[in-house]
mmCIF file of the N, C-alpha and C atoms, coordinates in Angstrom:
data_MODEL
# 
_entry.id   MODEL 
# 
loop_
_atom_site.group_PDB 
_atom_site.id 
_atom_site.type_symbol 
_atom_site.label_atom_id 
_atom_site.label_alt_id 
_atom_site.label_comp_id 
_atom_site.label_asym_id 
_atom_site.label_entity_id 
_atom_site.label_seq_id 
_atom_site.pdbx_PDB_ins_code 
_atom_site.Cartn_x 
_atom_site.Cartn_y 
_atom_site.Cartn_z 
_atom_site.occupancy 
_atom_site.B_iso_or_equiv 
_atom_site.pdbx_formal_charge 
_atom_site.auth_seq_id 
_atom_site.auth_comp_id 
_atom_site.auth_asym_id 
_atom_site.auth_atom_id 
_atom_site.pdbx_PDB_model_num 
ATOM 1   N N  . MET A 1 1  ? -88.015  11.078  118.635 1.00 0.00 ? 1  MET A N  1 
ATOM 2   C CA . MET A 1 1  ? -88.061  10.078  119.671 1.00 0.00 ? 1  MET A CA 1 
ATOM 3   C C  . MET A 1 1  ? -88.928  10.557  120.837 1.00 0.00 ? 1  MET A C  1 
ATOM 4   N N  . ALA A 1 2  ? -88.835  11.829  121.179 1.00 0.00 ? 2  ALA A N  1 
ATOM 5   C CA . ALA A 1 2  ? -89.635  12.351  122.288 1.00 0.00 ? 2  ALA A CA 1 
ATOM 6   C C  . ALA A 1 2  ? -91.118  12.209  121.991 1.00 0.00 ? 2  ALA A C  1 
ATOM 7   N N  . LYS A 1 3  ? -91.509  12.408  120.760 1.00 0.00 ? 3  LYS A N  1 
ATOM 8   C CA . LYS A 1 3  ? -92.918  12.259  120.398 1.00 0.00 ? 3  LYS A CA 1 
ATOM 9   C C  . LYS A 1 3  ? -93.349  10.813  120.561 1.00 0.00 ? 3  LYS A C  1 
ATOM 10  N N  . ALA A 1 4  ? -92.490  9.876   120.234 1.00 0.00 ? 4  ALA A N  1 
ATOM 11  C CA . ALA A 1 4  ? -92.821  8.459   120.388 1.00 0.00 ? 4  ALA A CA 1 
ATOM 12  C C  . ALA A 1 4  ? -92.974  8.107   121.862 1.00 0.00 ? 4  ALA A C  1 
ATOM 13  N N  . LEU A 1 5  ? -92.098  8.632   122.697 1.00 0.00 ? 5  LEU A N  1 
ATOM 14  C CA . LEU A 1 5  ? -92.187  8.365   124.127 1.00 0.00 ? 5  LEU A CA 1 
ATOM 15  C C  . LEU A 1 5  ? -93.434  9.002   124.730 1.00 0.00 ? 5  LEU A C  1 
ATOM 16  N N  . LYS A 1 6  ? -93.763  10.180  124.262 1.00 0.00 ? 6  LYS A N  1 
ATOM 17  C CA . LYS A 1 6  ? -94.930  10.880  124.794 1.00 0.00 ? 6  LYS A CA 1 
ATOM 18  C C  . LYS A 1 6  ? -96.193  10.076  124.530 1.00 0.00 ? 6  LYS A C  1 
ATOM 19  N N  . GLY A 1 7  ? -96.233  9.337   123.455 1.00 0.00 ? 7  GLY A N  1 
ATOM 20  C CA . GLY A 1 7  ? -97.392  8.514   123.156 1.00 0.00 ? 7  GLY A CA 1 
ATOM 21  C C  . GLY A 1 7  ? -97.607  7.407   124.162 1.00 0.00 ? 7  GLY A C  1 
ATOM 22  N N  . HIS A 1 8  ? -96.563  7.052   124.906 1.00 0.00 ? 8  HIS A N  1 
ATOM 23  C CA . HIS A 1 8  ? -96.675  5.981   125.894 1.00 0.00 ? 8  HIS A CA 1 
ATOM 24  C C  . HIS A 1 8  ? -97.034  6.498   127.272 1.00 0.00 ? 8  HIS A C  1 
ATOM 25  N N  . LEU A 1 9  ? -97.085  7.797   127.437 1.00 0.00 ? 9  LEU A N  1 
ATOM 26  C CA . LEU A 1 9  ? -97.431  8.378   128.726 1.00 0.00 ? 9  LEU A CA 1 
ATOM 27  C C  . LEU A 1 9  ? -98.942  8.514   128.835 1.00 0.00 ? 9  LEU A C  1 
ATOM 28  N N  . PRO A 1 10 ? -99.478  8.384   130.031 1.00 0.00 ? 10 PRO A N  1 
ATOM 29  C CA . PRO A 1 10 ? -100.924 8.553   130.177 1.00 0.00 ? 10 PRO A CA 1 
ATOM 30  C C  . PRO A 1 10 ? -101.339 9.983   129.828 1.00 0.00 ? 10 PRO A C  1 
ATOM 31  N N  . SER A 1 11 ? -102.403 10.095  129.080 1.00 0.00 ? 11 SER A N  1 
ATOM 32  C CA . SER A 1 11 ? -102.855 11.424  128.680 1.00 0.00 ? 11 SER A CA 1 
ATOM 33  C C  . SER A 1 11 ? -103.918 11.963  129.633 1.00 0.00 ? 11 SER A C  1 
ATOM 34  N N  . ASP A 1 12 ? -104.332 11.134  130.584 1.00 0.00 ? 12 ASP A N  1 
ATOM 35  C CA . ASP A 1 12 ? -105.333 11.546  131.563 1.00 0.00 ? 12 ASP A CA 1 
ATOM 36  C C  . ASP A 1 12 ? -104.714 12.586  132.500 1.00 0.00 ? 12 ASP A C  1 
ATOM 37  N N  . LEU A 1 13 ? -105.290 13.773  132.554 1.00 0.00 ? 13 LEU A N  1 
ATOM 38  C CA . LEU A 1 13 ? -104.733 14.839  133.392 1.00 0.00 ? 13 LEU A CA 1 
ATOM 39  C C  . LEU A 1 13 ? -104.844 14.532  134.877 1.00 0.00 ? 13 LEU A C  1 
ATOM 40  N N  . HIS A 1 14 ? -105.746 13.637  135.237 1.00 0.00 ? 14 HIS A N  1 
ATOM 41  C CA . HIS A 1 14 ? -105.927 13.287  136.644 1.00 0.00 ? 14 HIS A CA 1 
ATOM 42  C C  . HIS A 1 14 ? -104.989 12.168  137.067 1.00 0.00 ? 14 HIS A C  1 
ATOM 43  N N  . ALA A 1 15 ? -104.265 11.598  136.133 1.00 0.00 ? 15 ALA A N  1 
ATOM 44  C CA . ALA A 1 15 ? -103.385 10.479  136.454 1.00 0.00 ? 15 ALA A CA 1 
ATOM 45  C C  . ALA A 1 15 ? -102.279 10.902  137.414 1.00 0.00 ? 15 ALA A C  1 
ATOM 46  N N  . THR A 1 16 ? -101.705 12.064  137.227 1.00 0.00 ? 16 THR A N  1 
ATOM 47  C CA . THR A 1 16 ? -100.587 12.489  138.071 1.00 0.00 ? 16 THR A CA 1 
ATOM 48  C C  . THR A 1 16 ? -101.004 12.631  139.535 1.00 0.00 ? 16 THR A C  1 
ATOM 49  N N  . PRO A 1 17 ? -102.092 13.322  139.863 1.00 0.00 ? 17 PRO A N  1 
ATOM 50  C CA . PRO A 1 17 ? -102.499 13.379  141.274 1.00 0.00 ? 17 PRO A CA 1 
ATOM 51  C C  . PRO A 1 17 ? -102.864 11.995  141.834 1.00 0.00 ? 17 PRO A C  1 
ATOM 52  N N  . ARG A 1 18 ? -103.491 11.175  140.995 1.00 0.00 ? 18 ARG A N  1 
ATOM 53  C CA . ARG A 1 18 ? -103.827 9.814   141.457 1.00 0.00 ? 18 ARG A CA 1 
ATOM 54  C C  . ARG A 1 18 ? -102.572 9.017   141.740 1.00 0.00 ? 18 ARG A C  1 
ATOM 55  N N  . LEU A 1 19 ? -101.600 9.110   140.837 1.00 0.00 ? 19 LEU A N  1 
ATOM 56  C CA . LEU A 1 19 ? -100.352 8.380   141.044 1.00 0.00 ? 19 LEU A CA 1 
ATOM 57  C C  . LEU A 1 19 ? -99.609  8.899   142.269 1.00 0.00 ? 19 LEU A C  1 
ATOM 58  N N  . ALA A 1 20 ? -99.621  10.199  142.466 1.00 0.00 ? 20 ALA A N  1 
ATOM 59  C CA . ALA A 1 20 ? -98.959  10.772  143.636 1.00 0.00 ? 20 ALA A CA 1 
ATOM 60  C C  . ALA A 1 20 ? -99.634  10.286  144.923 1.00 0.00 ? 20 ALA A C  1 
ATOM 61  N N  . ALA A 1 21 ? -100.958 10.241  144.915 1.00 0.00 ? 21 ALA A N  1 
ATOM 62  C CA . ALA A 1 21 ? -101.688 9.757   146.086 1.00 0.00 ? 21 ALA A CA 1 
ATOM 63  C C  . ALA A 1 21 ? -101.410 8.276   146.324 1.00 0.00 ? 21 ALA A C  1 
ATOM 64  N N  . GLU A 1 22 ? -101.380 7.505   145.269 1.00 0.00 ? 22 GLU A N  1 
ATOM 65  C CA . GLU A 1 22 ? -101.093 6.077   145.398 1.00 0.00 ? 22 GLU A CA 1 
ATOM 66  C C  . GLU A 1 22 ? -99.669  5.855   145.891 1.00 0.00 ? 22 GLU A C  1 
ATOM 67  N N  . ASN A 1 23 ? -98.721  6.624   145.364 1.00 0.00 ? 23 ASN A N  1 
ATOM 68  C CA . ASN A 1 23 ? -97.337  6.514   145.832 1.00 0.00 ? 23 ASN A CA 1 
ATOM 69  C C  . ASN A 1 23 ? -97.227  6.866   147.312 1.00 0.00 ? 23 ASN A C  1 
ATOM 70  N N  . ALA A 1 24 ? -97.923  7.895   147.731 1.00 0.00 ? 24 ALA A N  1 
ATOM 71  C CA . ALA A 1 24 ? -97.902  8.284   149.144 1.00 0.00 ? 24 ALA A CA 1 
ATOM 72  C C  . ALA A 1 24 ? -98.493  7.182   150.012 1.00 0.00 ? 24 ALA A C  1 
ATOM 73  N N  . ARG A 1 25 ? -99.601  6.600   149.546 1.00 0.00 ? 25 ARG A N  1 
ATOM 74  C CA . ARG A 1 25 ? -100.230 5.501   150.295 1.00 0.00 ? 25 ARG A CA 1 
ATOM 75  C C  . ARG A 1 25 ? -99.282  4.312   150.403 1.00 0.00 ? 25 ARG A C  1 
ATOM 76  N N  . LEU A 1 26 ? -98.631  3.975   149.304 1.00 0.00 ? 26 LEU A N  1 
ATOM 77  C CA . LEU A 1 26 ? -97.710  2.839   149.314 1.00 0.00 ? 26 LEU A CA 1 
ATOM 78  C C  . LEU A 1 26 ? -96.497  3.112   150.200 1.00 0.00 ? 26 LEU A C  1 
ATOM 79  N N  . LYS A 1 27 ? -96.009  4.344   150.202 1.00 0.00 ? 27 LYS A N  1 
ATOM 80  C CA . LYS A 1 27 ? -94.880  4.684   151.071 1.00 0.00 ? 27 LYS A CA 1 
ATOM 81  C C  . LYS A 1 27 ? -95.266  4.556   152.538 1.00 0.00 ? 27 LYS A C  1 
ATOM 82  N N  . ARG A 1 28 ? -96.502  4.994   152.881 1.00 0.00 ? 28 ARG A N  1 
ATOM 83  C CA . ARG A 1 28 ? -96.974  4.837   154.262 1.00 0.00 ? 28 ARG A CA 1 
ATOM 84  C C  . ARG A 1 28 ? -97.063  3.361   154.632 1.00 0.00 ? 28 ARG A C  1 
ATOM 85  N N  . ARG A 1 29 ? -97.560  2.549   153.705 1.00 0.00 ? 29 ARG A N  1 
ATOM 86  C CA . ARG A 1 29 ? -97.697  1.112   153.970 1.00 0.00 ? 29 ARG A CA 1 
ATOM 87  C C  . ARG A 1 29 ? -96.332  0.455   154.151 1.00 0.00 ? 29 ARG A C  1 
ATOM 88  N N  . VAL A 1 30 ? -95.374  0.844   153.329 1.00 0.00 ? 30 VAL A N  1 
ATOM 89  C CA . VAL A 1 30 ? -94.017  0.305   153.468 1.00 0.00 ? 30 VAL A CA 1 
ATOM 90  C C  . VAL A 1 30 ? -93.446  0.688   154.833 1.00 0.00 ? 30 VAL A C  1 
ATOM 91  N N  . ALA A 1 31 ? -93.660  1.927   155.248 1.00 0.00 ? 31 ALA A N  1 
ATOM 92  C CA . ALA A 1 31 ? -93.181  2.367   156.562 1.00 0.00 ? 31 ALA A CA 1 
ATOM 93  C C  . ALA A 1 31 ? -93.847  1.555   157.678 1.00 0.00 ? 31 ALA A C  1 
ATOM 94  N N  . GLU A 1 32 ? -95.146  1.290   157.547 1.00 0.00 ? 32 GLU A N  1 
ATOM 95  C CA . GLU A 1 32 ? -95.856  0.468   158.542 1.00 0.00 ? 32 GLU A CA 1 
ATOM 96  C C  . GLU A 1 32 ? -95.259  -0.933  158.592 1.00 0.00 ? 32 GLU A C  1 
ATOM 97  N N  . LEU A 1 33 ? -95.002  -1.514  157.431 1.00 0.00 ? 33 LEU A N  1 
ATOM 98  C CA . LEU A 1 33 ? -94.451  -2.865  157.388 1.00 0.00 ? 33 LEU A CA 1 
ATOM 99  C C  . LEU A 1 33 ? -93.027  -2.908  157.925 1.00 0.00 ? 33 LEU A C  1 
ATOM 100 N N  . GLU A 1 34 ? -92.235  -1.879  157.641 1.00 0.00 ? 34 GLU A N  1 
ATOM 101 C CA . GLU A 1 34 ? -90.876  -1.828  158.188 1.00 0.00 ? 34 GLU A CA 1 
ATOM 102 C C  . GLU A 1 34 ? -90.922  -1.736  159.707 1.00 0.00 ? 34 GLU A C  1 
ATOM 103 N N  . SER A 1 35 ? -91.857  -0.961  160.221 1.00 0.00 ? 35 SER A N  1 
ATOM 104 C CA . SER A 1 35 ? -92.020  -0.842  161.662 1.00 0.00 ? 35 SER A CA 1 
ATOM 105 C C  . SER A 1 35 ? -92.427  -2.184  162.271 1.00 0.00 ? 35 SER A C  1 
ATOM 106 N N  . LEU A 1 36 ? -93.323  -2.882  161.612 1.00 0.00 ? 36 LEU A N  1 
ATOM 107 C CA . LEU A 1 36 ? -93.766  -4.192  162.081 1.00 0.00 ? 36 LEU A CA 1 
ATOM 108 C C  . LEU A 1 36 ? -92.605  -5.182  162.092 1.00 0.00 ? 36 LEU A C  1 
ATOM 109 N N  . VAL A 1 37 ? -91.809  -5.179  161.042 1.00 0.00 ? 37 VAL A N  1 
ATOM 110 C CA . VAL A 1 37 ? -90.653  -6.085  160.978 1.00 0.00 ? 37 VAL A CA 1 
ATOM 111 C C  . VAL A 1 37 ? -89.694  -5.790  162.126 1.00 0.00 ? 37 VAL A C  1 
ATOM 112 N N  . LEU A 1 38 ? -89.432  -4.516  162.385 1.00 0.00 ? 38 LEU A N  1 
ATOM 113 C CA . LEU A 1 38 ? -88.545  -4.142  163.483 1.00 0.00 ? 38 LEU A CA 1 
ATOM 114 C C  . LEU A 1 38 ? -89.090  -4.616  164.825 1.00 0.00 ? 38 LEU A C  1 
ATOM 115 N N  . ARG A 1 39 ? -90.392  -4.410  165.044 1.00 0.00 ? 39 ARG A N  1 
ATOM 116 C CA . ARG A 1 39 ? -91.008  -4.834  166.303 1.00 0.00 ? 39 ARG A CA 1 
ATOM 117 C C  . ARG A 1 39 ? -90.930  -6.348  166.461 1.00 0.00 ? 39 ARG A C  1 
ATOM 118 N N  . LEU A 1 40 ? -91.203  -7.081  165.387 1.00 0.00 ? 40 LEU A N  1 
ATOM 119 C CA . LEU A 1 40 ? -91.153  -8.538  165.458 1.00 0.00 ? 40 LEU A CA 1 
ATOM 120 C C  . LEU A 1 40 ? -89.731  -9.044  165.690 1.00 0.00 ? 40 LEU A C  1 
ATOM 121 N N  . LYS A 1 41 ? -88.741  -8.377  165.100 1.00 0.00 ? 41 LYS A N  1 
ATOM 122 C CA . LYS A 1 41 ? -87.349  -8.758  165.346 1.00 0.00 ? 41 LYS A CA 1 
ATOM 123 C C  . LYS A 1 41 ? -86.992  -8.550  166.813 1.00 0.00 ? 41 LYS A C  1 
ATOM 124 N N  . GLU A 1 42 ? -87.453  -7.422  167.369 1.00 0.00 ? 42 GLU A N  1 
ATOM 125 C CA . GLU A 1 42 ? -87.168  -7.144  168.780 1.00 0.00 ? 42 GLU A CA 1 
ATOM 126 C C  . GLU A 1 42 ? -87.843  -8.181  169.675 1.00 0.00 ? 42 GLU A C  1 
ATOM 127 N N  . GLU A 1 43 ? -89.092  -8.532  169.366 1.00 0.00 ? 43 GLU A N  1 
ATOM 128 C CA . GLU A 1 43 ? -89.792  -9.560  170.135 1.00 0.00 ? 43 GLU A CA 1 
ATOM 129 C C  . GLU A 1 43 ? -89.086  -10.900 170.008 1.00 0.00 ? 43 GLU A C  1 
ATOM 130 N N  . ASN A 1 44 ? -88.653  -11.223 168.805 1.00 0.00 ? 44 ASN A N  1 
ATOM 131 C CA . ASN A 1 44 ? -87.949  -12.479 168.575 1.00 0.00 ? 44 ASN A CA 1 
ATOM 132 C C  . ASN A 1 44 ? -86.651  -12.521 169.376 1.00 0.00 ? 44 ASN A C  1 
ATOM 133 N N  . ASP A 1 45 ? -85.905  -11.432 169.360 1.00 0.00 ? 45 ASP A N  1 
ATOM 134 C CA . ASP A 1 45 ? -84.657  -11.373 170.129 1.00 0.00 ? 45 ASP A CA 1 
ATOM 135 C C  . ASP A 1 45 ? -84.926  -11.556 171.623 1.00 0.00 ? 45 ASP A C  1 
ATOM 136 N N  . ALA A 1 46 ? -85.998  -10.938 172.110 1.00 0.00 ? 46 ALA A N  1 
ATOM 137 C CA . ALA A 1 46 ? -86.349  -11.079 173.526 1.00 0.00 ? 46 ALA A CA 1 
ATOM 138 C C  . ALA A 1 46 ? -86.716  -12.521 173.852 1.00 0.00 ? 46 ALA A C  1 
ATOM 139 N N  . LEU A 1 47 ? -87.453  -13.171 172.964 1.00 0.00 ? 47 LEU A N  1 
ATOM 140 C CA . LEU A 1 47 ? -87.811  -14.570 173.183 1.00 0.00 ? 47 LEU A CA 1 
ATOM 141 C C  . LEU A 1 47 ? -86.584  -15.479 173.151 1.00 0.00 ? 47 LEU A C  1 
ATOM 142 N N  . ILE A 1 48 ? -85.664  -15.197 172.246 1.00 0.00 ? 48 ILE A N  1 
ATOM 143 C CA . ILE A 1 48 ? -84.423  -15.980 172.181 1.00 0.00 ? 48 ILE A CA 1 
ATOM 144 C C  . ILE A 1 48 ? -83.633  -15.813 173.474 1.00 0.00 ? 48 ILE A C  1 
ATOM 145 N N  . ASP A 1 49 ? -83.522  -14.572 173.947 1.00 0.00 ? 49 ASP A N  1 
ATOM 146 C CA . ASP A 1 49 ? -82.795  -14.316 175.194 1.00 0.00 ? 49 ASP A CA 1 
ATOM 147 C C  . ASP A 1 49 ? -83.464  -15.034 176.364 1.00 0.00 ? 49 ASP A C  1 
ATOM 148 N N  . SER A 1 50 ? -84.776  -14.995 176.391 1.00 0.00 ? 50 SER A N  1 
ATOM 149 C CA . SER A 1 50 ? -85.523  -15.653 177.460 1.00 0.00 ? 50 SER A CA 1 
ATOM 150 C C  . SER A 1 50 ? -85.316  -17.167 177.416 1.00 0.00 ? 50 SER A C  1 
ATOM 151 N N  . ALA A 1 51 ? -85.415  -17.736 176.239 1.00 0.00 ? 51 ALA A N  1 
ATOM 152 C CA . ALA A 1 51 ? -85.237  -19.173 176.099 1.00 0.00 ? 51 ALA A CA 1 
ATOM 153 C C  . ALA A 1 51 ? -83.804  -19.573 176.440 1.00 0.00 ? 51 ALA A C  1 
ATOM 154 N N  . ALA A 1 52 ? -82.842  -18.777 176.037 1.00 0.00 ? 52 ALA A N  1 
ATOM 155 C CA . ALA A 1 52 ? -81.444  -19.075 176.346 1.00 0.00 ? 52 ALA A CA 1 
ATOM 156 C C  . ALA A 1 52 ? -81.220  -19.024 177.856 1.00 0.00 ? 52 ALA A C  1 
ATOM 157 N N  . GLY A 1 53 ? -81.844  -18.059 178.518 1.00 0.00 ? 53 GLY A N  1 
ATOM 158 C CA . GLY A 1 53 ? -81.713  -17.955 179.967 1.00 0.00 ? 53 GLY A CA 1 
ATOM 159 C C  . GLY A 1 53 ? -82.323  -19.149 180.677 1.00 0.00 ? 53 GLY A C  1 
ATOM 160 N N  . GLU A 1 54 ? -83.414  -19.668 180.152 1.00 0.00 ? 54 GLU A N  1 
ATOM 161 C CA . GLU A 1 54 ? -84.061  -20.836 180.755 1.00 0.00 ? 54 GLU A CA 1 
ATOM 162 C C  . GLU A 1 54 ? -83.285  -22.113 180.466 1.00 0.00 ? 54 GLU A C  1 
ATOM 163 N N  . LEU A 1 55 ? -82.637  -22.194 179.331 1.00 0.00 ? 55 LEU A N  1 
ATOM 164 C CA . LEU A 1 55 ? -81.917  -23.410 178.958 1.00 0.00 ? 55 LEU A CA 1 
ATOM 165 C C  . LEU A 1 55 ? -80.512  -23.473 179.541 1.00 0.00 ? 55 LEU A C  1 
ATOM 166 N N  . GLU A 1 56 ? -79.945  -22.326 179.882 1.00 0.00 ? 56 GLU A N  1 
ATOM 167 C CA . GLU A 1 56 ? -78.573  -22.289 180.376 1.00 0.00 ? 56 GLU A CA 1 
ATOM 168 C C  . GLU A 1 56 ? -78.356  -23.192 181.574 1.00 0.00 ? 56 GLU A C  1 
ATOM 169 N N  . PRO A 1 57 ? -79.198  -23.147 182.617 1.00 0.00 ? 57 PRO A N  1 
ATOM 170 C CA . PRO A 1 57 ? -78.983  -24.041 183.768 1.00 0.00 ? 57 PRO A CA 1 
ATOM 171 C C  . PRO A 1 57 ? -79.110  -25.513 183.362 1.00 0.00 ? 57 PRO A C  1 
ATOM 172 N N  . VAL A 1 58 ? -79.985  -25.835 182.464 1.00 0.00 ? 58 VAL A N  1 
ATOM 173 C CA . VAL A 1 58 ? -80.166  -27.218 182.025 1.00 0.00 ? 58 VAL A CA 1 
ATOM 174 C C  . VAL A 1 58 ? -78.934  -27.705 181.290 1.00 0.00 ? 58 VAL A C  1 
ATOM 175 N N  . LEU A 1 59 ? -78.361  -26.849 180.453 1.00 0.00 ? 59 LEU A N  1 
ATOM 176 C CA . LEU A 1 59 ? -77.196  -27.232 179.674 1.00 0.00 ? 59 LEU A CA 1 
ATOM 177 C C  . LEU A 1 59 ? -75.956  -27.381 180.539 1.00 0.00 ? 59 LEU A C  1 
ATOM 178 N N  . ARG A 1 60 ? -75.885  -26.645 181.638 1.00 0.00 ? 60 ARG A N  1 
ATOM 179 C CA . ARG A 1 60 ? -74.710  -26.730 182.539 1.00 0.00 ? 60 ARG A CA 1 
ATOM 180 C C  . ARG A 1 60 ? -74.752  -28.005 183.376 1.00 0.00 ? 60 ARG A C  1 
ATOM 181 N N  . ALA A 1 61 ? -75.923  -28.558 183.559 1.00 0.00 ? 61 ALA A N  1 
ATOM 182 C CA . ALA A 1 61 ? -76.059  -29.745 184.432 1.00 0.00 ? 61 ALA A CA 1 
ATOM 183 C C  . ALA A 1 61 ? -75.516  -30.993 183.806 1.00 0.00 ? 61 ALA A C  1 
# 
């Protein structure tokens, strides 16, 4: 069975460093996107708070 599985693995010796580099690049990109999502959530929360503060006097009237 191990021989059968080995046939499905890439035989290119450069594949492992390429895959490692690609994985590192993708991990950096995921971290960038997670940071962006966090920043946008914080901005959204600030906008909601601001809008709520502006609407509060109107709603009390």
